[in-house]
KOLMAR-705763 format. One record per residue (C-alpha): residue number from 0; residue in one letter; chain; x, y, z. Coordinates in nm, 2 decimals. Example, Ala and Ser with C-alpha at 12.3 -4.5 7.8 and 13.67 -1.06 7.14 Angstrom:
- 0:A:A:1.23:-0.45:0.78
- 1:S:A:1.37:-0.11:0.71
END
This chain:
- 0:M:A:0.00:0.00:0.00
- 1:A:A:0.29:0.23:0.05
- 2:I:A:0.34:0.35:-0.31
- 3:A:A:0.03:0.57:-0.32
- 4:R:A:0.07:0.66:0.05
- 5:I:A:0.43:0.78:-0.01
- 6:G:A:0.31:1.00:-0.30
- 7:R:A:0.03:1.12:-0.07
- 8:A:A:0.27:1.18:0.22
- 9:L:A:0.51:1.38:0.00
- 10:A:A:0.23:1.59:-0.13
- 11:L:A:0.11:1.66:0.23
- 12:A:A:0.46:1.77:0.31
- 13:C:A:0.46:1.99:0.00
- 14:C:A:0.14:2.15:0.12
- 15:L:A:0.30:2.22:0.46
- 16:F:A:0.65:2.32:0.35
- 17:G:A:0.62:2.41:-0.02
- 18:C:A:0.71:2.21:-0.33
- 19:S:A:0.57:2.08:-0.65
- 20:D:A:0.23:1.92:-0.62
- 21:S:A:0.28:1.63:-0.87
- 22:A:A:0.44:1.30:-0.81
- 23:T:A:0.61:1.09:-1.08
- 24:K:A:0.48:0.75:-1.16
- 25:P:A:0.73:0.47:-1.23
- 26:D:A:0.64:0.49:-1.60
- 27:G:A:0.75:0.86:-1.61
- 28:S:A:0.41:1.02:-1.61
- 29:T:A:0.30:1.24:-1.33
- 30:R:A:0.02:1.19:-1.09
- 31:D:A:-0.11:1.41:-0.80
- 32:A:A:-0.10:1.14:-0.54
- 33:S:A:-0.04:1.40:-0.26
- 34:A:A:-0.19:0.81:0.07
- 35:E:A:-0.51:-0.48:1.04
- 36:T:A:-0.69:-0.52:1.46
- 37:T:A:-0.88:-0.69:1.73
- 38:V:A:-1.22:-0.83:1.77
- 39:R:A:-1.31:-0.82:2.14
- 40:A:A:-1.49:-1.14:2.23
- 41:D:A:-1.84:-1.03:2.33
- 42:A:A:-2.03:-1.36:2.36
- 43:A:A:-1.94:-1.51:2.69
- 44:I:A:-2.14:-1.72:2.92
- 45:D:A:-2.09:-1.63:3.29
- 46:L:A:-2.15:-1.87:3.57
- 47:A:A:-2.22:-1.76:3.93
- 48:A:A:-2.33:-1.93:4.25
- 49:A:A:-2.70:-1.98:4.23
- 50:D:A:-2.95:-1.93:4.51
- 51:S:A:-3.25:-1.99:4.29
- 52:A:A:-3.33:-2.16:3.96
- 53:P:A:-3.09:-2.08:3.67
- 54:D:A:-3.20:-1.80:3.44
- 55:V:A:-3.10:-1.71:3.09
- 56:A:A:-3.11:-1.35:2.98
- 57:R:A:-3.08:-1.24:2.62
- 58:D:A:-2.86:-0.97:2.48
- 59:G:A:-2.67:-0.94:2.81
- 60:A:A:-2.96:-0.83:3.03
- 61:P:A:-3.01:-1.03:3.35
- 62:D:A:-3.36:-1.15:3.44
- 63:G:A:-3.37:-0.94:3.76
- 64:A:A:-3.34:-1.23:4.00
- 65:P:A:-3.06:-1.20:4.25
- 66:D:A:-2.89:-1.53:4.15
- 67:A:A:-2.80:-1.47:3.79
- 68:A:A:-2.70:-1.83:3.78
- 69:L:A:-2.67:-1.85:3.40
- 70:D:A:-2.69:-1.51:3.24
- 71:V:A:-2.56:-1.48:2.89
- 72:G:A:-2.41:-1.14:2.82
- 73:P:A:-2.13:-0.98:2.63
- 74:D:A:-1.80:-1.07:2.80
- 75:G:A:-2.01:-1.02:3.12
- 76:L:A:-2.00:-0.96:3.49
- 77:S:A:-2.14:-1.22:3.73
- 78:D:A:-2.49:-1.10:3.65
- 79:G:A:-2.45:-1.14:3.27
- 80:A:A:-2.42:-0.76:3.21
- 81:P:A:-2.12:-0.65:3.01
- 82:D:A:-1.83:-0.50:3.19
- 83:T:A:-1.79:-0.12:3.11
- 84:A:A:-1.49:-0.15:2.87
- 85:D:A:-1.63:-0.43:2.66
- 86:A:A:-1.97:-0.29:2.65
- 87:A:A:-1.83:0.04:2.52
- 88:S:A:-1.61:-0.14:2.27
- 89:A:A:-1.89:-0.36:2.14
- 90:S:A:-2.10:-0.05:2.07
- 91:L:A:-1.84:0.12:1.87
- 92:L:A:-1.66:-0.14:1.66
- 93:P:A:-1.55:-0.16:1.39
- 94:R:A:-1.41:0.19:1.39
- 95:L:A:-1.25:0.36:1.09
- 96:V:A:-0.96:0.59:1.14
- 97:A:A:-0.87:0.83:0.86
- 98:T:A:-0.59:1.08:0.90
- 99:T:A:-0.52:1.42:0.75
- 100:A:A:-0.21:1.63:0.79
- 101:D:A:-0.31:1.74:1.14
- 102:K:A:-0.61:1.53:1.25
- 103:A:A:-0.73:1.17:1.29
- 104:Y:A:-1.10:1.13:1.22
- 105:I:A:-1.28:0.83:1.37
- 106:W:A:-1.61:0.69:1.26
- 107:N:A:-1.78:0.43:1.49
- 108:N:A:-1.97:0.13:1.35
- 109:I:A:-1.84:0.20:1.00
- 110:D:A:-1.97:-0.13:0.87
- 111:V:A:-2.34:-0.02:0.90
- 112:L:A:-2.30:0.34:0.79
- 113:T:A:-2.57:0.43:0.53
- 114:T:A:-2.51:0.80:0.46
- 115:A:A:-2.23:1.05:0.49
- 116:R:A:-2.20:1.19:0.84
- 117:A:A:-1.94:1.37:1.05
- 118:A:A:-1.68:1.17:1.23
- 119:D:A:-1.77:1.06:1.59
- 120:V:A:-1.43:1.16:1.72
- 121:V:A:-1.18:1.41:1.58
- 122:V:A:-0.83:1.40:1.73
- 123:N:A:-0.63:1.72:1.69
- 124:I:A:-0.27:1.65:1.62
- 125:T:A:-0.03:1.94:1.67
- 126:S:A:0.25:1.79:1.46
- 127:A:A:0.07:1.90:1.14
- 128:S:A:0.25:1.64:0.93
- 129:V:A:0.06:1.31:0.98
- 130:F:A:0.14:1.04:0.72
- 131:A:A:0.02:0.70:0.84
- 132:A:A:-0.17:0.51:1.11
- 133:V:A:-0.22:0.15:1.22
- 134:H:A:-0.40:-0.03:1.51
- 135:E:A:-0.20:-0.27:1.73
- 136:P:A:-0.46:-0.52:1.85
- 137:S:A:-0.32:-0.69:2.15
- 138:S:A:-0.25:-0.37:2.33
- 139:D:A:-0.54:-0.18:2.17
- 140:R:A:-0.32:0.11:2.08
- 141:L:A:-0.34:0.34:1.78
- 142:F:A:0.00:0.43:1.62
- 143:V:A:0.01:0.76:1.42
- 144:Y:A:0.33:0.84:1.24
- 145:T:A:0.42:1.21:1.19
- 146:D:A:0.71:1.33:0.98
- 147:N:A:0.81:1.60:1.23
- 148:A:A:1.14:1.70:1.37
- 149:T:A:1.01:1.68:1.73
- 150:D:A:0.73:1.42:1.72
- 151:G:A:0.77:1.08:1.56
- 152:L:A:0.54:0.80:1.64
- 153:L:A:0.23:0.90:1.85
- 154:I:A:0.07:0.63:2.06
- 155:Y:A:-0.30:0.65:2.17
- 156:N:A:-0.42:0.40:2.43
- 157:A:A:-0.76:0.24:2.45
- 158:A:A:-0.81:0.29:2.08
- 159:S:A:-1.14:0.09:2.08
- 160:T:A:-1.31:0.32:2.32
- 161:F:A:-1.18:0.67:2.35
- 162:S:A:-1.44:0.92:2.26
- 163:A:A:-1.28:1.26:2.25
- 164:S:A:-0.97:1.44:2.12
- 165:K:A:-0.68:1.38:2.35
- 166:S:A:-0.30:1.41:2.36
- 167:P:A:-0.10:1.10:2.28
- 168:D:A:-0.03:0.87:2.57
- 169:D:A:0.33:0.83:2.46
- 170:I:A:0.56:0.94:2.18
- 171:V:A:0.85:0.76:2.02
- 172:P:A:1.09:1.05:1.93
- 173:A:A:1.16:1.12:1.56
- 174:A:A:1.53:1.07:1.62
- 175:T:A:1.46:0.71:1.71
- 176:L:A:1.28:0.65:1.38
- 177:G:A:1.52:0.83:1.15
- 178:S:A:1.42:1.07:0.88
- 179:S:A:1.23:0.87:0.62
- 180:A:A:0.88:1.01:0.56
- 181:F:A:0.73:0.67:0.64
- 182:A:A:0.40:0.65:0.45
- 183:E:A:0.27:0.31:0.57
- 184:L:A:0.27:0.13:0.90
- 185:K:A:0.22:-0.25:0.94
- 186:V:A:0.20:-0.48:1.24
- 187:A:A:0.33:-0.82:1.14
- 188:G:A:0.51:-1.09:1.33
- 189:N:A:0.45:-0.90:1.66
- 190:D:A:0.67:-0.61:1.53
- 191:L:A:0.60:-0.27:1.39
- 192:W:A:0.72:-0.21:1.03
- 193:L:A:0.75:0.15:0.90
- 194:I:A:0.76:0.17:0.52
- 195:G:A:0.89:0.48:0.35
- 196:V:A:1.12:0.66:0.11
- 197:A:A:1.44:0.55:0.28
- 198:G:A:1.34:0.19:0.32
- 199:V:A:1.17:-0.02:0.58
- 200:S:A:1.23:0.02:0.96
- 201:R:A:1.15:-0.24:1.22
- 202:I:A:1.07:-0.18:1.59
- 203:A:A:1.04:-0.50:1.79
- 204:N:A:0.75:-0.59:2.01
- 205:A:A:0.48:-0.36:1.88
- 206:A:A:0.25:-0.42:2.18
- 207:T:A:0.51:-0.27:2.42
- 208:I:A:0.65:0.01:2.22
- 209:S:A:0.71:0.32:2.42
- 210:K:A:0.92:0.64:2.41
- 211:S:A:1.22:0.44:2.52
- 212:S:A:1.19:0.20:2.23
- 213:T:A:1.46:0.21:1.96
- 214:R:A:1.46:0.11:1.59
- 215:T:A:1.59:-0.24:1.56
- 216:A:A:1.69:-0.22:1.20
- 217:I:A:1.64:-0.03:0.88
- 218:F:A:1.64:-0.22:0.55
- 219:S:A:1.78:0.04:0.31
- 220:A:A:1.59:0.04:-0.02
- 221:P:A:1.52:0.41:-0.12
- 222:F:A:1.17:0.48:-0.24
- 223:T:A:1.03:0.16:-0.11
- 224:Y:A:0.68:0.16:-0.25
- 225:G:A:0.54:-0.14:-0.06
- 226:A:A:0.66:-0.42:0.18
- 227:D:A:0.53:-0.70:0.39
- 228:Y:A:0.68:-0.94:0.64
- 229:D:A:0.63:-1.32:0.64
- 230:P:A:0.68:-1.44:1.00
- 231:T:A:0.67:-1.81:0.90
- 232:G:A:0.98:-1.78:0.68
- 233:D:A:1.12:-1.48:0.86
- 234:K:A:1.14:-1.29:0.53
- 235:L:A:1.08:-0.93:0.44
- 236:F:A:0.96:-0.86:0.09
- 237:A:A:1.00:-0.50:-0.04
- 238:A:A:0.91:-0.34:-0.37
- 239:G:A:1.25:-0.21:-0.46
- 240:T:A:1.44:0.11:-0.53
- 241:S:A:1.24:0.38:-0.71
- 242:G:A:0.99:0.12:-0.84
- 243:S:A:1.22:0.04:-1.13
- 244:S:A:1.39:-0.27:-0.99
- 245:S:A:1.28:-0.62:-0.89
- 246:P:A:1.13:-0.68:-0.55
- 247:L:A:1.39:-0.75:-0.28
- 248:V:A:1.39:-1.03:-0.03
- 249:Y:A:1.57:-1.01:0.31
- 250:N:A:1.61:-1.34:0.49
- 251:A:A:1.62:-1.37:0.87
- 252:A:A:1.46:-1.02:0.88
- 253:S:A:1.37:-1.04:1.25
- 254:T:A:1.73:-1.09:1.35
- 255:R:A:1.88:-0.81:1.15
- 256:S:A:2.01:-0.50:1.32
- 257:G:A:2.14:-0.16:1.23
- 258:V:A:2.14:-0.05:0.86
- 259:V:A:2.09:-0.34:0.63
- 260:N:A:2.22:-0.23:0.29
- 261:Q:A:2.22:-0.56:0.11
- 262:A:A:1.91:-0.77:0.03
- 263:S:A:1.95:-1.15:0.03
- 264:F:A:1.83:-1.18:-0.33
- 265:S:A:1.60:-1.02:-0.59
- 266:L:A:1.28:-1.20:-0.64
- 267:H:A:1.27:-1.19:-1.02
- 268:D:A:1.34:-0.96:-1.31
- 269:L:A:1.00:-0.78:-1.35
- 270:A:A:1.03:-0.41:-1.30
- 271:E:A:0.80:-0.15:-1.15
- 272:P:A:0.66:-0.33:-0.85
- 273:L:A:0.43:-0.12:-0.63
- 274:D:A:0.24:-0.28:-0.34
- 275:V:A:0.33:-0.60:-0.15
- 276:L:A:0.09:-0.82:0.05
- 277:I:A:0.12:-1.16:0.21
- 278:D:A:-0.19:-1.37:0.30
- 279:A:A:-0.25:-1.74:0.37
- 280:G:A:0.11:-1.81:0.27
- 281:R:A:0.08:-1.64:-0.07
- 282:L:A:0.28:-1.34:-0.18
- 283:Y:A:0.09:-1.08:-0.39
- 284:I:A:0.27:-0.79:-0.57
- 285:S:A:0.11:-0.53:-0.79
- 286:Y:A:0.28:-0.37:-1.09
- 287:S:A:0.25:-0.08:-1.32
- 288:G:A:0.39:0.00:-1.67
- 289:A:A:0.48:-0.28:-1.90
- 290:N:A:0.42:-0.54:-1.63
- 291:S:A:0.10:-0.40:-1.51
- 292:G:A:-0.13:-0.63:-1.31
- 293:V:A:-0.07:-0.86:-1.01
- 294:R:A:0.18:-1.14:-0.97
- 295:I:A:0.13:-1.42:-0.71
- 296:W:A:0.38:-1.66:-0.55
- 297:N:A:0.28:-1.97:-0.36
- 298:N:A:0.45:-2.07:-0.04
- 299:A:A:0.62:-1.73:0.03
- 300:S:A:0.80:-1.86:0.33
- 301:S:A:0.99:-2.12:0.13
- 302:I:A:1.12:-1.89:-0.14
- 303:S:A:1.49:-1.90:-0.12
- 304:A:A:1.61:-1.76:-0.46
- 305:A:A:1.48:-1.58:-0.76
- 306:K:A:1.15:-1.73:-0.87
- 307:V:A:0.90:-1.69:-1.15
- 308:P:A:0.55:-1.60:-1.02
- 309:D:A:0.31:-1.89:-1.00
- 310:V:A:0.02:-1.67:-1.12
- 311:A:A:0.00:-1.36:-1.33
- 312:L:A:-0.32:-1.16:-1.32
- 313:T:A:-0.35:-0.92:-1.62
- 314:T:A:-0.70:-0.96:-1.76
- 315:G:A:-0.91:-0.65:-1.69
- 316:L:A:-0.62:-0.48:-1.51
- 317:G:A:-0.39:-0.18:-1.58
- 318:D:A:-0.15:0.00:-1.34
- 319:A:A:-0.23:-0.17:-1.01
- 320:W:A:-0.15:0.07:-0.74
- 321:D:A:-0.28:-0.08:-0.42
- 322:L:A:-0.39:-0.41:-0.27
- 323:S:A:-0.61:-0.52:0.02
- 324:M:A:-0.71:-0.86:0.15
- 325:R:A:-1.00:-0.97:0.38
- 326:N:A:-1.13:-1.32:0.45
- 327:G:A:-0.97:-1.45:0.13
- 328:T:A:-1.11:-1.17:-0.09
- 329:L:A:-0.85:-0.96:-0.28
- 330:A:A:-0.91:-0.60:-0.39
- 331:V:A:-0.69:-0.44:-0.65
- 332:L:A:-0.70:-0.06:-0.71
- 333:V:A:-0.63:0.03:-1.07
- 334:D:A:-0.56:0.39:-1.18
- 335:D:A:-0.45:0.38:-1.54
- 336:T:A:-0.46:0.65:-1.81
- 337:S:A:-0.58:0.38:-2.06
- 338:A:A:-0.77:0.13:-1.86
- 339:G:A:-0.94:0.38:-1.63
- 340:T:A:-1.00:0.39:-1.26
- 341:F:A:-1.17:0.11:-1.08
- 342:V:A:-1.13:-0.17:-0.81
- 343:N:A:-1.12:-0.53:-0.92
- 344:I:A:-1.25:-0.79:-0.66
- 345:Y:A:-1.13:-1.15:-0.66
- 346:A:A:-1.32:-1.39:-0.43
- 347:A:A:-1.13:-1.69:-0.30
- 348:A:A:-0.80:-1.54:-0.39
- 349:A:A:-0.61:-1.83:-0.24
- 350:Q:A:-0.75:-2.05:-0.51
- 351:L:A:-0.65:-1.84:-0.81
- 352:S:A:-0.43:-2.05:-1.03
- 353:G:A:-0.43:-1.86:-1.36
- 354:D:A:-0.52:-1.54:-1.53
- 355:V:A:-0.89:-1.49:-1.47
- 356:A:A:-1.14:-1.21:-1.49
- 357:P:A:-1.23:-1.05:-1.16
- 358:T:A:-1.54:-1.16:-0.96
- 359:K:A:-1.66:-0.80:-0.97
- 360:T:A:-1.54:-0.46:-1.08
- 361:V:A:-1.62:-0.15:-0.87
- 362:S:A:-1.62:0.19:-1.05
- 363:H:A:-1.78:0.52:-0.95
- 364:A:A:-1.73:0.89:-1.01
- 365:S:A:-1.64:0.94:-0.65
- 366:I:A:-1.31:0.75:-0.68
- 367:N:A:-1.18:0.92:-1.00
- 368:N:A:-0.97:1.20:-0.84
- 369:N:A:-0.63:1.03:-0.80
- 370:P:A:-0.72:0.73:-0.59
- 371:Y:A:-0.44:0.60:-0.37
- 372:L:A:-0.56:0.35:-0.11
- 373:V:A:-0.81:0.06:-0.10
- 374:L:A:-0.93:-0.12:0.21
- 375:L:A:-1.16:-0.42:0.24
- 376:G:A:-1.36:-0.40:0.56
- 377:A:A:-1.61:-0.60:0.76
- 378:N:A:-1.96:-0.67:0.63
- 379:Q:A:-1.85:-0.70:0.27
- 380:R:A:-1.75:-0.33:0.25
- 381:L:A:-1.49:-0.16:0.04
- 382:Y:A:-1.33:0.18:0.11
- 383:V:A:-1.14:0.39:-0.15
- 384:L:A:-0.94:0.70:-0.07
- 385:D:A:-0.88:0.97:-0.33
- 386:D:A:-0.82:1.35:-0.32
- 387:D:A:-1.18:1.42:-0.25
- 388:G:A:-1.23:1.19:0.05
- 389:L:A:-1.32:0.83:0.13
- 390:S:A:-1.58:0.64:-0.07
- 391:I:A:-1.77:0.34:0.07
- 392:F:A:-1.93:0.05:-0.12
- 393:K:A:-2.12:-0.25:0.01
- 394:D:A:-2.18:-0.60:-0.11
- 395:V:A:-1.86:-0.60:-0.31
- 396:T:A:-1.85:-0.97:-0.39
- 397:S:A:-2.21:-1.00:-0.50
- 398:N:A:-2.36:-0.66:-0.60
- 399:P:A:-2.12:-0.37:-0.55
- 400:T:A:-2.32:-0.06:-0.45
- 401:F:A:-2.21:0.29:-0.36
- 402:V:A:-2.30:0.39:-0.01
- 403:A:A:-2.15:0.73:0.07
- 404:E:A:-1.85:0.95:0.04
- 405:L:A:-1.69:1.10:0.35
- 406:P:A:-1.54:1.42:0.21
- 407:V:A:-1.24:1.61:0.34
- 408:A:A:-1.04:1.90:0.20
- 409:N:A:-0.71:1.80:0.04
- 410:G:A:-0.78:1.43:0.10
- 411:F:A:-0.69:1.18:0.37
- 412:S:A:-0.33:1.07:0.42
- 413:D:A:-0.41:0.72:0.54
- 414:A:A:-0.69:0.50:0.68
- 415:T:A:-0.70:0.19:0.91
- 416:F:A:-0.95:-0.01:1.11
- 417:I:A:-1.00:-0.07:1.48
- 418:E:A:-1.19:-0.39:1.52
END
């Protein structure tokens, strides 16, 4: 996802500090591209000592008797009622977080939104240079990266429930992260990966990151457009230098330290890779230019040398800028001067074995202004960010239907879910 986000991040920096407002695509053309989570278990059965006949209450409400011997409630107390934190969380999730240069907008229950409305929470961020965000599920913290000389990585606790703007609970200083204009954050293999113009940085143990944390390693690949980490094989896959070279592979990535200048090997000789995604053991890489489309490698963890992709998706595709995966469904964002602007949906992506047409194609006027990010969400929903805001579609694998657009001046820099 980082390619479009890097362009978006650089454009945001331009708005703040002054520079050209166009970004150069790998094919030489220009593009104004100035752009996963926890489910809290809420279906527990609570047992308590009984002094009368057992009772069963529905939806978490006890029957009123003092025994509450068998009350069924969300992650409940002894009477079957939800505890405060879980009740609040259950009422808000899933949440969508979308960042701008100086704010984080949060919409509650985004999976059932039916019309455009104001955000439920607006977090004011004084850094005024926000590029990326991600939710760390086990600690329920929201990480927000700012390309600011003072602030670096902002940390907000209780991401599932906080209901008003607040200051960050902790900050990892910019000096710890290095100067990189990181445009994407990922939590993978229990670590935090920061993907940006100087390469990919790793901070170990994402759940416990604090202001005293230090960057463990930086994998130096300037203008890294996308990257993902495979914990099974302990490999980092990165879309290489300036988008013109082959994807790079770093073995034993979790054990590397300091500046890592040399990749273990190049994946293959196809140029202009953009986004990188690993799901269910398969590696997906999107491409632009002469190699436009998506390439897929089986058994990513076992790749030990240059390898031809097992699947090449090109039918109905053009320059494929961004990828998203959810419950086995793949979304591919295409923005191509010839093919047009749309999102292709592939159901059962793990079973793709050849070049096939997409299950569905999503197109709409609301996503035509330099789209740069695609997300698949709960409840068969699709989210697309462009310079006008964030567009939402429902029923994307059966009958894609436009729901609403959440507008914002100058576009969002990134988006992520809290689930």
